[in-house]
C-alpha positions in Angstrom: -21.0 234.8 181.9 -20.8 238.1 180.0 -23.8 239.2 177.9 -23.7 241.9 175.3 -26.7 243.4 173.3 -26.2 245.5 170.2 -29.3 247.2 168.9 -29.0 248.9 165.5 -31.7 249.7 162.9 -29.2 248.8 160.1 -29.4 245.1 161.0 -31.7 243.2 158.6 -32.1 240.1 160.9 -31.3 239.1 164.5 -28.1 237.2 164.9 -27.0 235.4 168.0 -23.3 234.5 168.6 -22.1 232.5 171.6 -18.3 232.5 172.3 -17.2 229.9 174.8 -14.3 227.5 175.6 -16.6 224.5 175.7 -20.3 223.6 175.4 -21.5 222.9 178.9 -25.0 222.5 180.3 -25.7 226.2 180.5 -24.7 226.7 176.9 -26.9 223.7 175.9 -29.8 225.3 177.8 -29.4 228.6 175.9 -29.2 226.8 172.6 -32.3 224.7 173.4 -34.2 227.9 174.5 -33.3 229.7 171.2 -34.1 226.6 169.1 -37.4 226.2 171.0 -38.3 229.8 170.1 -38.2 228.9 166.4 -41.1 226.4 166.8 -43.9 228.4 168.2 -46.7 226.2 166.8 -47.4 223.1 164.8 -50.4 222.8 162.5 -52.6 219.7 163.1 -55.6 218.5 161.1 -58.7 217.1 162.7 -61.4 216.3 160.2 -61.4 219.1 157.7 -60.3 221.7 160.2 -56.7 222.9 160.6 -55.7 223.6 164.2 -52.7 225.6 165.6 -51.0 223.6 168.3 -48.5 225.0 170.8 -45.7 222.5 171.5 -46.3 222.9 175.3 -49.9 221.7 174.9 -48.9 218.5 173.1 -48.6 215.4 175.3 -46.9 213.2 172.7 -46.5 212.5 169.0 -47.0 209.0 167.6 -46.7 207.4 164.1 -49.2 205.0 162.8 -49.3 203.6 159.2 -47.6 206.4 157.3 -49.2 209.2 159.4 -48.0 211.2 162.5 -50.4 212.4 165.2 -50.2 214.9 168.0 -52.1 214.1 171.2 -53.4 217.0 173.2 -56.1 217.4 175.9 -58.4 218.4 173.1 -57.9 215.2 171.0 -55.6 213.9 168.4 -54.5 215.8 165.3 -52.7 214.6 162.2 -49.5 216.6 161.5 -47.6 216.8 158.3 -44.1 216.4 159.8 -42.4 213.0 160.2 -41.2 212.1 163.7 -37.5 212.7 162.9 -38.5 216.2 161.7 -40.3 216.9 164.9 -37.3 215.7 166.9 -35.2 218.4 165.1 -37.8 221.1 165.5 -38.6 220.6 169.2 -36.5 221.3 172.2 -34.7 218.1 173.4 -35.1 219.5 177.0 -38.9 219.1 176.6 -39.4 216.3 174.1 -37.8 212.9 174.1 -38.1 209.8 171.9 -39.6 206.8 173.7 -39.6 204.4 170.7 -39.4 204.4 167.0 -43.0 205.5 166.9 -43.4 207.9 169.9 -42.0 211.2 171.1 -43.2 212.5 174.5 -43.4 215.8 176.1 -41.5 215.4 179.4 -43.7 218.1 181.1 -46.7 215.8 180.5 -45.3 212.7 182.2 -46.8 211.7 185.5 -44.7 208.7 186.5 -43.0 205.6 185.1 -42.2 202.1 186.2 -39.8 199.4 185.2 -41.3 196.9 182.8 -40.3 193.5 181.4 -37.2 193.1 179.3 -35.5 196.3 180.6 -38.1 198.6 179.2 -40.0 201.4 181.0 -43.7 202.0 181.1 -44.3 205.8 181.1 -47.6 207.2 182.4 -48.9 210.6 181.2 -50.9 213.0 183.3 -53.8 212.3 180.9 -53.8 208.6 181.9 -52.3 207.5 178.6 -49.3 205.2 178.8 -46.5 204.3 176.4 -43.6 201.9 176.6 -40.0 203.1 176.3 -38.0 200.6 174.2 -34.7 199.4 175.5 -32.9 201.5 172.9 -34.3 204.7 174.3 -34.3 204.0 178.0 -30.9 205.7 178.6 -31.9 208.8 176.7 -35.1 209.3 178.8 -33.1 208.6 182.0 -30.6 211.3 180.9 -33.5 213.7 180.1 -35.0 213.2 183.5 -31.6 213.3 185.1 -32.0 209.9 186.7 -28.6 208.5 187.9 -27.9 205.3 186.1 -24.8 204.4 188.1 -24.9 201.4 190.4 -23.6 202.1 193.8 -21.7 199.5 195.5 
């Protein structure tokens, strides 16, 4: 891979251009990294206080009756974004949808186990657990690079 850097005071903003034959895993990783840089923090409200939350510190997001909450080691914070907006803002290499109401930080997962009806039970380092609905099982297996092929 060839990398070029052009520094010039005449440029008004930074522009990144990637030229490639196809989008492979290394290109996806670069794009995710650049996209992740855009979201440096999320504002969460706890009581009357506004808190600045770093995505890396957030264990998961969940929705409950028209509100979305971020769960951290310091508690739960109400955020203004909807889950689908957070999915667009956050790196898909770090955050993955578990169900219609939960997005999890992959770096905060401890272990998981097969559950009834083809779902998964995901355990967080914090002790919290969530269920992955069947619709999202393949996406979390892909994110964790778990081989889904049956050998035989």
